[in-house]
C-alpha positions in Angstrom: 0.0 0.0 0.0 2.8 2.4 0.9 4.5 1.6 -2.5 1.3 2.5 -4.3 1.0 5.7 -2.4 4.6 6.6 -3.3 4.0 5.7 -6.9 0.9 7.9 -6.9 2.9 10.8 -5.4 5.6 10.3 -8.0 3.1 10.2 -10.8 1.5 13.4 -9.5 4.9 15.2 -9.3 5.6 14.2 -12.9 2.3 15.5 -14.1 2.8 18.8 -12.2 6.2 19.2 -13.9 4.7 18.5 -17.3 1.8 20.9 -16.7 4.3 23.6 -15.6 6.0 23.1 -19.0 2.7 23.7 -20.7 1.2 20.3 -21.1 -2.6 20.6 -21.0 -2.9 16.8 -21.2 -0.9 16.5 -18.0 -3.1 19.0 -16.2 -6.2 17.3 -17.5 -4.9 14.1 -16.0 -4.3 15.9 -12.7 -7.9 17.1 -12.8 -9.2 13.5 -13.5 -7.3 12.2 -10.5 -8.1 14.9 -8.0 -11.6 16.0 -9.0 -13.6 13.3 -7.1 -11.9 13.9 -3.8 -12.1 17.7 -4.2 -15.8 17.6 -5.0 -16.4 15.4 -1.9 -14.5 17.9 0.3 -16.4 20.8 -1.1 -19.7 19.0 -0.8 -18.9 18.5 2.8 -18.3 22.2 3.3 -21.2 23.5 1.1 -23.8 20.9 1.6 -24.7 21.2 -2.1 -23.1 19.0 -4.8 -23.8 21.6 -7.5 -22.2 24.4 -5.7 -19.3 22.1 -4.8 -18.9 21.3 -8.5 -18.8 25.0 -9.4 -16.3 25.8 -6.8 -14.2 22.8 -7.8 -14.1 24.0 -11.4 -13.0 27.5 -10.2 -10.4 25.8 -8.1 -8.9 24.0 -11.0 -8.9 27.1 -13.2 -7.1 29.0 -10.4 -4.6 26.1 -9.9 -3.8 26.0 -13.6 -3.2 29.8 -13.6 -1.0 29.6 -10.5 0.8 26.3 -11.0 4.1 28.1 -11.0 3.4 29.2 -7.4 3.2 25.6 -6.1 6.3 25.1 -3.9 8.1 21.8 -4.4 7.8 21.0 -0.7 4.0 21.0 -0.7 1.8 18.3 -2.0 -0.3 19.1 -5.0 -3.4 17.7 -3.3 -3.0 19.8 -0.2 -2.3 22.9 -2.2 -5.4 22.2 -4.4 -7.5 21.8 -1.2 -6.2 25.0 0.1 -7.2 26.8 -3.0 -10.6 25.1 -2.8 -11.0 26.2 0.8 -10.2 29.8 -0.2 -12.7 29.7 -3.1 -15.3 28.3 -0.7 -14.7 31.2 1.7 -15.1 33.6 -1.1 -18.3 32.0 -2.0 -19.6 32.4 1.6 -18.7 36.0 1.6 -20.6 36.5 -1.7 -23.6 34.7 -0.3 -23.4 36.6 3.0 -24.5 33.6 4.9 -23.1 30.5 6.6 -24.8 27.2 5.9 -24.3 23.9 7.7 -23.1 21.1 5.4 -24.7 17.8 5.0 -22.9 14.5 5.3 -25.6 12.5 3.3 -23.1 12.4 0.4 -20.7 10.5 2.6 -23.1 7.7 3.5 -24.2 7.5 -0.2 -20.7 7.3 -1.5 -19.7 3.9 -3.1 -16.0 4.3 -3.0 -13.7 5.3 -0.1 -11.5 8.3 -0.4 -7.8 7.5 -0.6 -6.3 7.7 2.9 -9.6 8.2 4.5 -10.2 6.8 8.0 -13.9 6.7 7.5 -15.6 4.2 5.2 -19.2 4.7 4.0 -21.5 2.1 5.6 -24.5 1.4 3.5 -26.1 -0.4 6.5 -26.0 2.7 8.6 -29.6 3.6 9.6 -31.0 7.0 8.7 -31.4 8.1 12.3 -27.7 7.4 12.9 -26.8 9.5 9.8 -28.9 12.3 11.2 -27.2 11.9 14.5 -23.7 12.1 12.9 -24.9 15.2 11.0 -26.1 16.9 14.2 -22.9 16.1 16.0 -20.8 17.6 13.1 -23.0 20.7 12.9 -22.3 21.4 16.6 -18.6 21.7 16.0 -17.1 25.1 15.4 -16.3 25.7 11.7 -12.5 25.6 12.3 -12.8 22.3 14.1 -15.2 20.9 11.5 -12.8 21.7 8.7 -9.9 20.1 10.4 -11.9 16.9 11.1 -13.2 16.7 7.5 -9.7 17.2 6.1 -8.1 14.6 8.5 -10.7 12.0 9.1 -12.5 12.0 5.8 -10.1 13.3 3.2 -7.2 11.5 4.9 -4.7 14.5 5.1 -2.0 14.2 7.8 -1.8 17.1 10.3 1.0 18.8 8.4 -1.1 19.0 5.3 -4.2 20.1 7.3 -2.0 22.9 8.6 -1.0 23.9 5.1 -4.6 23.9 3.9 -5.9 25.9 6.9 -2.8 28.1 6.9 -2.0 27.4 10.5 1.0 25.8 12.3 1.3 22.0 12.4 0.9 22.0 16.2 -2.3 24.1 15.9 -3.6 21.6 13.3 -2.8 18.7 15.6 -4.7 20.4 18.4 -7.7 21.2 16.2 -7.9 17.6 15.0 -7.7 16.2 18.6 -10.2 18.7 19.9 -12.6 18.1 17.0 -12.4 14.4 17.5 -13.0 14.7 21.2 -15.9 17.1 20.8 -17.5 15.1 18.0 -17.3 12.0 20.1 -18.8 13.7 23.2 -21.6 15.3 21.3 -22.4 12.1 19.4 -22.5 10.1 22.6 -24.8 12.6 24.2 -27.1 12.5 21.2 -27.0 8.7 21.3 -27.9 8.7 25.0 -30.8 11.1 24.4 -32.1 9.0 21.5 -32.0 5.9 23.6 -34.2 7.4 26.3 
């Protein structure tokens, strides 16, 4: 598994180099590889697959235009998710409202995100899905983002830090706090529903 991840990272690095040299085919391949995960991430943030698809498209246009700004010590995927997050925030400012996101897409997904710690469970009952959604909605936005990026998208804390533009130690703390708060809220909701 580690070898396949290293092969994937090497292939991505090769495609980025070719795209920097002007290869549209290489960038199109990068889009094909990273589009599904990016749309899932944005759907989690926006709660709307159509809005997520629009923001993803803007993200790829922006990434193509700024490809020369990608530092070699950053992963393309983390850099792309950082651009997407910034595009999402711009979208929120334009909309002048904050919406809670829905995790229904997560439970309906048929394939697991690479590196994700959470696997969709088709047998999960709807009330449990609602309970997960409620617990996530109670997290502060910064904690929610860190949890999505780490537990669902599979980013390690250093890449979460890069995407959120915070220090690695701050990212680690957010991930831990988000996990603890989510667990506490979920268990309280579970206790209430059992009564």
